[in-house]
C-alpha positions as CSV (number, residue, x, y, z in Angstrom):
1,M,-0.1,0.0,0.1
2,R,2.9,2.5,0.5
3,Y,3.5,2.7,-3.3
4,L,0.2,4.2,-3.9
5,S,-0.3,8.0,-3.7
6,D,-3.1,9.3,-1.8
7,Q,-5.1,10.3,-4.8
8,M,-4.6,6.6,-6.2
9,L,-5.6,5.1,-3.1
10,V,-8.8,7.0,-3.2
11,E,-9.4,6.2,-6.8
12,V,-8.7,2.4,-6.3
13,Y,-11.3,2.5,-3.4
14,Q,-13.9,4.2,-5.4
15,R,-13.3,2.0,-8.2
16,A,-13.4,-1.2,-5.9
17,V,-16.8,-0.1,-4.5
18,D,-18.2,0.5,-7.9
19,L,-17.2,-2.8,-9.1
20,Q,-18.4,-4.4,-5.8
21,L,-15.1,-6.3,-5.2
22,D,-14.7,-8.4,-2.0
23,N,-15.6,-6.6,1.1
24,E,-12.4,-7.4,2.8
25,F,-10.5,-5.7,0.2
26,I,-12.6,-2.6,0.4
27,Q,-12.4,-2.7,4.1
28,L,-8.2,-3.0,3.7
29,L,-8.4,0.0,1.3
30,F,-10.6,2.3,3.8
31,E,-8.4,1.3,6.7
32,E,-5.4,2.5,5.0
33,M,-7.2,5.5,4.2
34,K,-7.9,6.1,7.7
35,R,-4.3,5.1,8.9
36,R,-2.9,8.2,6.1
37,A,-5.6,10.3,7.7
38,I,-7.4,10.8,4.4
39,A,-10.9,12.6,4.9
40,T,-13.0,9.4,4.5
41,D,-16.1,11.5,4.8
42,R,-15.6,13.5,1.7
43,I,-15.2,10.2,-0.4
44,V,-18.1,9.8,-2.8
45,V,-19.3,6.3,-3.6
């Protein structure tokens, strides 16, 4: 996860939600966004 920029992480998260990928994968992305202190309340899904 460290190799993804913040912007790319958000885009991957949004795409994963759109494609209804595995919930555990989506949760992993979400937890990484929280760890990086990315404002998750502003993310539109």
